[in-house]
N, C-alpha and C positions, 0 to 999 in steps of 0.2 A: 439573857432573855430565855434561852432554851431551858436552863435550870428552873427558872420561875414557872414556866409553863408546865414542866413535869411535876412540880410541887402542887400546883393548883389542880392538875388532873388527878393526882392521888387523893387530894382532899374531896373532890367531887365523887370519886369512886367509893370512898369510905362512907360518905353521907348517903349515897344510893343504897349501899348494902345495909346501912342502919335503918332506912325507911322500909326496905323490904322485910327485914327481920321483925320490926314492930307490927307491920300489917299482918304478917303470918301468925303472930301471937295474939291478934285481936285487939291490939292497943292502938286504935286508930287515932285517938287524940294525940298521943305522943308521936305517932307517925306524922301527923300534920305539923307538929312543932319541928320535927326533923326535916320535913319538906321545906318549911319556911327557912330553916338554916341553910338548906341546899340552894334555894333561890338567892339568899343573901350572899352565899359564897360565889355563885355564878356572877352576880352583879359586881362583886369585888374583883373577881378575875377579869371581867370585861374592863373595869375601870383601870386596873393595874396594867393590863395588856395593851391599853391604848385603843381598844375597840371603839368604834363610833361610826359616824357617817363616813362611808368610803370616799365620798366626794371631797370631804374635808381633809383627808390625809394627803400629805405632800408626796409627790412621786419621788422615788429613790433612783439615783443614778449609780450604776455599777460600772466602774472603770478598771480595766486590766492594766496593771502597772508593769507587766512583763515586757521585755524587748524582743521582738521577733527578728531573727536573723534574716528571714526572707524579705521583710520590709526594708532592710538596709541595702539590699541588692539593687544595682542600677537597672533601669529599663533597657533591655537588650533587643535589638532589631537587626534583621539581615535584609538587604536589598540586592537584587541581581538584575543585570542588564545583559541580555544575550541577543545576538542578531545574526541573520543570514543575509547575504547580498549577492547580487549577480551583476557583474560588470562586463558588458560585451566587448570592451576594449582590452580586457585582461582576464580571460577565462581561466588562466592558471593561478589566479589569486586565491588566497584562502577565502572560502565562502561562509564557513560557520565560525563565529568568534564569540567566546565568552568574555565580553569586553570588561566587565567589572563585577566583582562581588564586594559588597560593602557591609561592614559590621558597625553598628552605632551603639554607643553606651551613653545613656543620659541619666543623670541623678540629681535630685535636689539635695544639696549638701546640708543645708540648714534653712531657716526661714528667710535668709538674706541672699543666698547664692546658690548657683547650680553649675554643673560641669557637663560638658559634651565632648565626646571623643568619637571620631569617625576614622576607622581603619579600613583600607580597601586594597584589593589586589586587582591590578589593571593589566590587561593584555592588549598589545598593539594590534592593529589591523582594521582595515576599512575606513581609515580616517580620510576626511576631505582636506586636501592640501592645495590652496589656491596658488601659492608660490613656493619656490624652493627657499627654505629658511637657512640663515647662517648658523642657527643653533638647533641642534637636535634636542627637541623638547618632548618628554614623555617617559614612559616606563619601558623597560626592556621586556622582550617576549618572554612570557612565563615568569615574570619577576615575582618577588615575594610581596608580602603585605607592607604597606607604608601608611603613615599617619597623614590623612588629608586635613583633618581639623582636630584640634585638641585645645580646649580653653575653659577657663572659669569665667563666669559672668555674674555681676551684681545687677539686679533688674529693678530694685525698689529704692534706690538712693534718693535723698531729698532733691526737690527741684525738678523732678522728671528726668533725672540723669541715670543712665545705665553705663556700666563699665565692663569691659571685656579684656582679658589678658591671656595670651597664648598664640597658637597658630590658628588662623581662621580665614575663610573666604571673605575678601574685603568688600565693602559696601560701594563698589564701583557700579552704580546702577542697581537694578533689582535682580536681573537674571544671573549676574555673577555670583550671587549668594546661593543659587539653586544648584543642587547636585545633579550630575549628568543624567541619572535615571529619572529625574523629575522634569527635565526639559520638554517643551512641547514638540521639539524636533530632535533628530538623531545627534546633531552636533550644535555647538554654539555658532553664533553668527560669523560670517566671513570677516568683518572687521576685527572681531575678537580673535579669530584664528590668526590673522595677519599681524596684529599689533601686540597681542598678549600670548597667544599660543593655544594649543588644544585644550589645556586644562583651565580651570578657573584661576583668577588672580588670587593666590593664597600665599600669605607671608606671615611672619611672626612679629608680634609687637603688642601694642595696646590700642584699644578702640573705645571712644567715649561717644555715647548717643544721648541726645537731648530732645525731649518732646516738649514743644512750646506749650505754655499754660493757656495761651489764648487760642482762639479759633472758633469752634462751634459751627454756626451756620456759615461763617466765612471760610471754613476749611480747617484742616489739620496740618500742622507744619512740624518738621523735625530736621535735625542737623546731626551729622556724624563727622567726627574728626579722628583720624587714625595715624599713628606713627609706627612704622614697621621697619624691619631690616629688608634690604633689597635682595630678593631671592628669585625674581623672574628673570631668567636669562634672555628671553626674547625682548623684554622691555628694557632691562638695565645691564645686559651683558654679564661680565664677570664681577660686577660691583657687589659689595656686601655691606655697604654703608647704610644710611638711613633714608627713608622715603616718607613723604607726607601726603595724606589724602584728605579731601574735604568733600562731603556729599550733602546737598540740600534737597529736600523733598517736600512736595505739597500734595494734599489729597482733598478732593472736593466731591461731595454727594450732590449730583445734579438733579436727581429725582428719586422716587422710590425704586426705580429699576436701573438707574445708570449712575456711574461714578467715573471720575477722571483722576489720574495720578501723573504728576510731572516731577522730574528730578534732574539735577545737574551734578556732575562728578568731575573731580580734578585730582590728578596725582602727579607728583613731581619728585624726581630723584636724579642721581648722577649715573650716566652711562659710562662704563669703563670696559675697554678692551686693550689689547697690547698696543694698539696704535691710535686709540681714541679715548679722550677723557673730556666729557662735557655734560651739561645739564640737559634733561629731557622731560617733556611734559605731555601727558595724555589727557584730553578732554572728552567728556561724554555727556550727551543730552538724551533723555529717554522719556517716553510717554506711554501711558496705557489707558484704554477705555474699556469699560465692562458694561454689558447689558444683561441683567438677570430679572426677568419678570417676577413680581411677587407671587408666591404660591406655586410657581412653575419653574423655579430656578434649577431644579434637578432634571428638567426635561427640555428646557429651552435656554439659550444663552449665546452671547457673542463676546469674544475677547479680541481686541486689536492692540498690538504693541508696535512701537517703532523707535528708532533712535539714530543718532549721529555720533561718530567718533572721529576725533582729529588727533593725530600724533604729530607733535611739534618738536622738531629736532631729529632729522634723518641722518643716519650714519653714512658718511661718504664712502663709496665703493667704486673701484675701477670697473670697466666694462666686463672683465672676466670674473667679477665677483670678489676679487682680492681687495684687501683693505688698503688705505693710503699709507704713505710713509709714516713711521712712528713720530708722534709728536706729544708734547706734554699735555696740551689742552686745546680743545676745539670749541668754537661756537657752532653747534650743529644747525645747519640752515635747512629751510624747506619744511614742508609738512605733507602728510598723507591723509587722505580723507576716506571715510567709509560710512555707508548708510545701510540700515537693515530694517526689515518690517516683517510682521507675521500676523496671522489671524486664525482663530479657531471658532467654528460655529457648532453649537450643540444641537443635534437633530432629535435626540431622545435621551433617555437616561443612560444608555450605554454607548451610543454612536456619536462620533464627532468627525468633522471634516476640517482640514486646515490647509494653509498655503503660506509660503514665505518668499520674499525676494530680497536678496542682498547684493550689494556692489561695493567693492573696495579697491583702493590703490595699493600698489606694492610699496612697503616702507623702505625697501632697498632701491627701488626705481619707480617713482611716481608715474612715469609714463606707461607703466604696465598696469592693467586693470583685470579684475575677474568679477564675474557675476554668477549668481546661483538662484534657480527657481526650484521649489520643492512643494508639490502637493502631497497631502497625507490623508489617510483614513484610519481612525483609531476606534478600537472597541474595548470598553472597560467591562470585563467579565464580572468584576467586583472591584471594590476599592483596593483590593490587594493584588489584582492581576490586570495587566493591560497588554493588548496586542496592537501593533501598528504597522501599516504598510506605507512606505514612503518612496517616492521617486525623485532622485536628485539629478538635475541637469545643470552642468557648469560649463561656462564659456570663459575663455581667456583671450585678451587682445593680442597676445604674442604667440598664440598657438592656433593653427588651422584646425577647424573642427571643434566639436563639443564632446564633453564627457558625460555619459548618462549611466545610471545604475539604479536597479530596483532593490529595495531593502525591506526585510521583515524583521521587526524588533519585538521582543518579548521582555517585559519587565515584571517582576513579582516581588512581594514584600512579605516578610514574616515578622510578627511582633507588633507592638503598639505604634511605632513610628514608621509610617509608610513612605510614600513619595513626597517627602517633606519639601515645602517651598517656604520662603521667608518673606 
């Protein structure tokens, strides 16, 4: 096309020169013939070049076929959780704690699957301990980075099925999937701390999620089935066999401003220690209510959550905390019960107030109980930075007096994935 245009331009230039020469010599008639030839050449050039009505021309699409290395990089984010606290009962305790720094790597591998990896460095300090645990669960002071989650998932399989393989926070309720920096309070609930431990229930295996094809006005329903290796020392002791989890969830839109979410969870596995070998089951029921007025949801809102956890199969212990005599297998008897509740009210775009109340029984001795009351005041400087003041007041049935502490928490995020909730 470029060569043809150059040829036609040369022809037009030569005809213009010929017309000018003839007119200078006084040969106007011949110049008129040359001008007619020039117009004919211009019409021919327009026809051959495809000139015409611009609206009739088809738009051209230019596509770059090169592969950008930057486009292949995963999305990288960093989340930090730092807090200071004052405990009047233990003034010599560490007051400033960089509790967690988390690096997340998320990438769409292809049109069918994506991968997520969360690596974190956790520093102990300032934890709530309702009871003395038989297992030390957590990270060492100043420990290195460890993988919290690392999995690949297929999200668009036929029949509304999603598949996940790797290490992941299990779908035992909704809040267990949330990372600590995204929680509405400084720690997880007291029943979670007593039955599962400080960290989320995170194990390695396979998870299958199914979204029911029916629903609509009658609600949205989903089910999750997971088979994992038993890695929770608090829940399963030293066992490393298989555990099974089932989670059922329903969601209903009550009005333009309100919705309701209800779920039931069940996990079962074998508990193993040197002197105990038996099956153990943990049940959970959880509900959430949201109010977000249309057009004002960034300035007003209410969130209320609550739940019940039951641990079936308590490990027998002597009064001094020691285990029973060694035996090959037990039928673990008894159960421990825990309840939790929390609420957050949005006052403006940046300010929220909240409160929670938890109560739980000791899984080592159900006659012992602990309760927790926590009011909070949160300020979101932006979607990347949150500051929160929280006061924790804890009481125990087996201890005289109450434990209270004031806490200031700062969380911030860098990158596209901020305080992610699931």
